[in-house]
C-alpha positions as CSV (number, residue, x, y, z in Angstrom):
1,M,-10.4,5.4,11.5
2,K,-7.2,6.6,14.0
3,F,-4.6,4.6,14.1
4,A,-2.1,3.9,16.7
5,L,1.6,2.6,17.2
6,D,2.8,0.9,19.7
7,G,6.8,1.5,20.0
8,E,8.9,3.2,17.8
9,A,7.9,2.8,13.8
10,R,10.2,4.5,11.6
11,G,9.1,5.8,8.6
12,F,6.2,7.0,7.2
13,A,3.0,5.7,9.4
14,I,-0.6,5.7,8.4
15,H,-2.2,8.1,10.8
16,S,-5.4,8.0,9.5
17,Y,-8.1,6.8,6.9
18,S,-11.1,7.8,6.1
19,E,-13.3,7.2,2.5
20,G,-11.1,8.7,-0.3
21,E,-9.0,9.5,1.9
22,V,-5.7,8.6,4.1
23,V,-3.2,10.9,6.3
24,I,0.7,10.0,6.5
25,Q,2.9,12.3,9.2
26,D,0.4,15.1,8.9
27,R,-0.6,15.2,5.2
28,V,-4.0,15.0,3.4
29,F,-3.8,12.5,0.5
30,R,-6.9,11.8,-1.8
31,G,-5.4,10.2,-4.1
32,S,-4.1,6.7,-5.2
33,L,-0.5,6.4,-3.5
34,A,1.9,4.0,-2.9
35,L,4.2,3.7,0.1
36,T,7.4,1.9,2.1
37,P,9.1,2.9,5.0
38,E,11.4,5.0,3.8
39,Q,9.5,6.6,0.5
40,L,5.7,7.9,-0.5
41,L,4.7,8.4,-3.7
42,D,1.6,9.8,-4.2
43,Q,2.0,10.5,-8.9
44,G,0.8,7.6,-11.3
45,F,-0.9,5.3,-9.2
46,P,-5.0,4.7,-10.6
47,N,-8.0,5.0,-8.2
48,S,-9.1,1.5,-8.9
49,T,-7.1,-1.7,-9.5
50,D,-9.1,-2.8,-13.1
51,A,-7.2,0.3,-14.1
52,L,-3.4,-1.3,-13.0
53,D,-1.4,-2.2,-15.2
54,E,2.1,-4.0,-15.6
55,A,4.0,-1.1,-14.9
56,H,2.2,-0.1,-11.5
57,F,3.4,-3.3,-10.8
58,K,7.3,-2.4,-11.5
59,R,7.5,0.0,-9.8
60,L,6.0,-0.9,-6.6
61,E,9.4,-4.4,-7.1
62,A,11.1,-1.3,-7.4
63,L,10.8,-0.4,-4.4
64,G,12.6,-3.7,-2.8
65,P,9.7,-4.9,-0.8
66,E,9.5,-8.1,0.9
67,V,5.7,-8.1,0.8
68,V,3.5,-5.8,-1.2
69,L,0.1,-4.4,0.1
70,V,-3.1,-3.6,-2.5
71,G,-5.8,-1.8,-1.2
72,S,-8.1,-2.1,-3.4
73,G,-10.8,0.0,-2.1
74,K,-13.8,0.0,-0.2
75,R,-13.9,-3.8,-0.9
76,Q,-11.5,-6.6,-2.1
77,R,-10.9,-6.9,-5.8
78,F,-8.0,-8.7,-7.1
79,P,-6.0,-7.5,-9.6
80,R,-5.5,-9.2,-13.1
81,M,-2.8,-12.3,-11.4
82,E,-0.6,-11.3,-14.5
83,L,0.2,-7.8,-13.5
84,Y,1.2,-9.3,-9.5
85,A,2.6,-12.7,-10.7
86,P,6.1,-11.9,-11.5
87,L,6.9,-10.5,-7.9
88,L,5.7,-13.7,-6.3
89,Q,7.7,-15.3,-8.9
90,R,10.3,-13.6,-7.6
91,G,9.9,-14.7,-4.2
92,V,8.1,-10.9,-2.8
93,G,5.0,-11.7,-1.2
94,V,1.8,-10.1,-2.1
95,E,-1.7,-9.5,-0.4
96,V,-4.8,-8.4,-1.5
97,M,-7.5,-6.7,0.9
98,S,-9.5,-3.2,1.3
99,T,-7.8,-0.1,2.0
100,P,-8.8,0.1,5.4
101,A,-7.2,-3.6,6.3
102,A,-4.2,-2.8,3.7
103,C,-3.4,0.7,6.2
104,R,-4.1,-1.0,9.5
105,T,-1.8,-4.3,8.4
106,Y,0.9,-1.6,6.9
107,N,1.4,-0.1,10.1
108,I,1.9,-3.1,12.1
109,L,4.8,-4.4,9.3
110,L,6.3,-0.9,9.9
111,A,6.6,-1.3,13.4
112,E,8.1,-5.1,12.8
113,G,10.4,-3.7,10.9
114,R,9.4,-5.2,7.6
115,R,10.3,-4.5,4.3
116,V,6.6,-3.9,3.4
117,C,5.2,-1.7,0.5
118,A,1.5,-0.7,0.3
119,L,-0.5,0.5,-2.9
120,L,-3.6,2.1,-1.5
121,I,-6.3,2.8,-3.8
122,L,-8.2,5.6,-2.7
123,D,-11.9,5.2,-4.5
């Protein structure tokens, strides 16, 4: 599924998503990753929500987002609440959805100029 942005989005935008891969700025990624408008981290994230741990969410928090989107794969699967509760306590929004939905939502928030971070599980 290809995505199109209205207006001029600044930073890393998601061009397309298909099962098991995502295209960002003409680069194809086949492993789980995290991205913000300014940074792309394509190492160190697991390929399932069950394998997420506290350290993964601390890495996301260090990116300074106002909202974190967790794209949990083909289906919506919530990570354990205690992993992302510290983000919520600090006022960072956390939304869990399928990876295709997270890709679309990320691009919308990017175009709005929001401080968004997406963790995309590519299973």
